[in-house]
Backbone bond lengths (Angstrom), bond angles and torsions (degrees), N, CA, C in turn:
res aa  C-N    CA-C-N  psi(-1)  N-CA   C-N-CA  omega(-1)  CA-C   N-CA-C  phi
1 M - - - 1.441 - - 1.521 108.45 -
2 S 1.313 115.86 132.27 1.459 121.15 176.45 1.529 109.78 -72.25
3 L 1.317 116.35 124.55 1.465 120.07 179.57 1.522 111.87 -63.35
4 A 1.315 117.04 -27.48 1.467 120.69 -179.68 1.526 111.90 -64.91
5 R 1.326 117.32 -22.24 1.469 120.82 -178.25 1.528 112.74 -88.11
6 I 1.327 116.96 -7.79 1.466 121.25 177.75 1.524 107.05 -88.75
7 I 1.336 115.78 112.18 1.467 118.61 -170.56 1.525 115.14 -113.76
8 G 1.322 117.56 -4.95 1.455 117.41 -177.35 1.510 112.57 -172.76
9 T 1.311 114.51 -168.04 1.453 122.30 -177.70 1.522 110.34 -125.65
10 V 1.312 115.36 153.29 1.461 121.08 175.52 1.526 109.61 -80.21
11 E 1.332 116.34 -34.60 1.460 121.85 -175.69 1.520 111.89 -86.52
12 R 1.289 116.22 116.43 1.462 120.23 179.29 1.531 111.83 -60.33
13 S 1.322 117.17 -33.87 1.467 120.34 -178.77 1.524 112.18 -62.17
14 R 1.320 117.43 -24.20 1.467 121.06 -179.79 1.526 112.37 -72.04
15 T 1.317 117.81 -14.96 1.465 119.64 178.33 1.528 111.12 -68.35
16 F 1.335 116.91 -14.95 1.461 120.96 175.68 1.530 111.69 -89.58
17 D 1.333 116.67 -13.11 1.463 121.92 -179.03 1.522 113.28 -97.51
18 F 1.352 116.38 -30.24 1.463 121.63 -174.88 1.521 110.29 -134.39
19 D 1.342 115.81 148.73 1.461 118.76 174.36 1.531 109.45 -82.19
20 S 1.309 117.47 -174.05 1.466 121.08 -174.36 1.527 113.49 -68.30
21 D 1.341 117.84 -13.54 1.463 120.89 176.38 1.529 111.02 -109.72
22 F 1.331 116.04 21.13 1.464 123.77 177.17 1.530 113.61 65.59
23 R 1.319 118.08 26.28 1.468 120.43 171.90 1.528 107.47 -85.07
24 P 1.346 117.63 134.37 1.468 119.62 -177.49 1.525 111.58 -67.82
25 I 1.336 115.84 138.68 1.463 119.93 179.58 1.527 112.70 -121.40
26 S 1.322 118.07 -18.36 1.469 119.57 177.61 1.527 109.27 -96.21
27 D 1.327 116.49 153.50 1.464 120.71 -179.90 1.524 111.62 -59.65
28 H 1.331 116.59 -43.21 1.467 120.18 179.37 1.525 110.42 -60.55
29 S 1.314 117.28 -44.73 1.464 120.66 -179.53 1.521 111.33 -64.73
30 K 1.324 116.72 -37.05 1.468 119.86 179.57 1.525 110.80 -64.37
31 Q 1.336 117.24 -41.64 1.467 120.64 179.28 1.524 110.81 -64.97
32 R 1.299 116.84 -45.86 1.472 120.95 178.80 1.518 109.86 -64.86
33 W 1.335 117.24 -38.62 1.461 122.61 179.53 1.526 110.79 -58.59
34 V 1.326 117.30 -44.72 1.469 121.44 179.64 1.529 110.10 -59.33
35 A 1.322 117.35 -42.83 1.464 121.09 179.68 1.528 111.27 -63.13
36 V 1.323 117.15 -44.15 1.471 121.18 -179.93 1.525 110.61 -66.91
37 A 1.319 117.46 -44.17 1.467 120.95 179.43 1.526 110.79 -61.66
38 T 1.322 117.11 -37.23 1.466 121.09 177.73 1.522 110.57 -63.35
39 L 1.321 117.19 -43.05 1.467 120.54 176.92 1.524 110.84 -61.24
40 F 1.321 117.03 -42.89 1.467 121.03 178.08 1.527 110.61 -59.51
41 R 1.312 116.51 -47.50 1.475 120.94 -178.16 1.526 111.89 -62.71
42 R 1.316 116.61 -31.84 1.468 120.99 -179.56 1.524 112.42 -84.76
43 G 1.322 116.69 -2.06 1.463 120.42 178.42 1.514 114.26 74.62
44 R 1.309 116.97 22.21 1.464 121.12 179.74 1.525 110.62 -73.94
45 Y 1.327 115.57 153.06 1.463 120.38 177.41 1.520 109.27 -66.42
46 I 1.299 114.37 132.01 1.458 121.89 175.57 1.525 106.66 -124.89
47 P 1.331 118.22 128.60 1.466 118.89 -179.94 1.526 111.66 -64.29
48 P 1.328 116.55 153.97 1.472 119.98 178.39 1.526 111.25 -59.96
49 V 1.323 115.85 150.94 1.461 120.63 174.08 1.523 108.55 -78.47
50 D 1.313 117.00 154.85 1.466 122.40 176.69 1.517 108.56 -102.98
51 L 1.332 115.42 126.14 1.457 121.44 -176.94 1.513 111.09 -127.49
52 I 1.325 115.19 157.60 1.460 122.77 167.77 1.516 106.62 -112.49
53 Q 1.328 115.38 133.19 1.465 120.02 174.23 1.517 107.68 -101.51
54 Y 1.317 115.51 125.70 1.460 122.12 176.28 1.516 106.31 -127.15
55 G 1.318 116.35 107.60 1.459 120.33 -173.09 1.513 109.05 66.14
56 E 1.305 116.88 -125.43 1.466 122.03 178.73 1.529 111.92 -98.42
57 S 1.317 117.40 4.67 1.463 121.95 -175.14 1.525 111.18 -107.44
58 Y 1.327 115.02 152.33 1.457 121.71 -179.49 1.522 109.36 -124.35
59 F 1.330 115.28 140.83 1.456 122.41 -177.80 1.528 109.04 -130.01
60 V 1.326 116.97 140.46 1.461 122.06 -176.20 1.522 110.83 -79.89
61 I 1.329 114.94 129.50 1.462 122.12 169.53 1.530 107.94 -94.94
62 D 1.337 115.79 -52.05 1.460 122.53 179.80 1.523 108.60 -140.08
63 G 1.328 116.42 131.23 1.456 119.97 178.58 1.513 113.86 122.13
64 H 1.311 117.21 22.98 1.465 121.62 -178.28 1.527 112.22 -56.70
65 H 1.330 117.05 -44.93 1.468 119.98 -179.86 1.526 111.00 -66.96
66 R 1.327 117.17 -36.30 1.470 120.31 178.60 1.521 110.69 -65.97
67 V 1.329 117.55 -42.87 1.468 121.08 177.05 1.526 109.59 -62.55
68 S 1.309 116.69 -45.95 1.459 121.74 -178.82 1.525 111.76 -60.31
69 A 1.331 116.81 -49.48 1.467 120.81 -178.37 1.523 111.18 -65.18
70 A 1.318 117.40 -41.86 1.468 120.57 179.77 1.528 110.82 -61.64
71 K 1.331 116.93 -43.05 1.473 120.10 177.73 1.523 110.93 -62.48
72 A 1.322 116.75 -44.80 1.464 120.93 -177.99 1.528 111.97 -65.14
73 L 1.319 116.66 -31.53 1.462 120.97 179.70 1.525 112.38 -83.16
74 G 1.328 116.13 0.17 1.457 120.15 176.50 1.515 115.08 84.84
75 W 1.323 116.73 13.51 1.461 119.86 177.86 1.520 108.69 -71.48
76 S 1.307 116.48 150.05 1.461 120.13 177.06 1.526 111.64 -105.89
77 R 1.340 116.61 -16.56 1.459 120.41 -176.22 1.524 110.24 -138.02
78 L 1.329 114.80 157.35 1.456 121.92 178.51 1.522 107.32 -152.24
79 Q 1.327 116.97 143.36 1.461 119.53 177.80 1.526 109.71 -67.21
80 A 1.338 115.10 141.20 1.465 119.26 -177.45 1.518 111.03 -148.88
81 Q 1.321 114.55 150.81 1.456 122.27 168.43 1.523 105.57 -106.36
82 V 1.317 115.97 126.97 1.464 120.64 -172.13 1.523 110.59 -116.98
83 T 1.324 115.75 131.24 1.457 122.90 171.45 1.521 107.07 -106.97
84 V 1.329 116.23 124.74 1.466 120.92 -179.01 1.522 108.98 -89.03
85 V 1.327 115.98 128.93 1.459 122.47 177.16 1.519 107.43 -109.44
86 E 1.313 115.66 125.85 1.473 119.17 -179.20 1.502 111.72 -104.32
């Protein structure tokens, strides 16, 4: 999945944890983000993120920290499971 196509979150509460480009803004999110980014750098297995596709846009159900860390590390793609909403 192209990270550029992931534009938001399904959970409104996550808007307090991440900015519009999935950068962590809360202390809790920053701590969790460091742990996830460390796993990415070490090449550890990370489960796919869960997304909803609505039209041409994708929204995160589960995996906000994974999306955030992947973007920050300069990745362009991430494995995802997608549910299409019509």
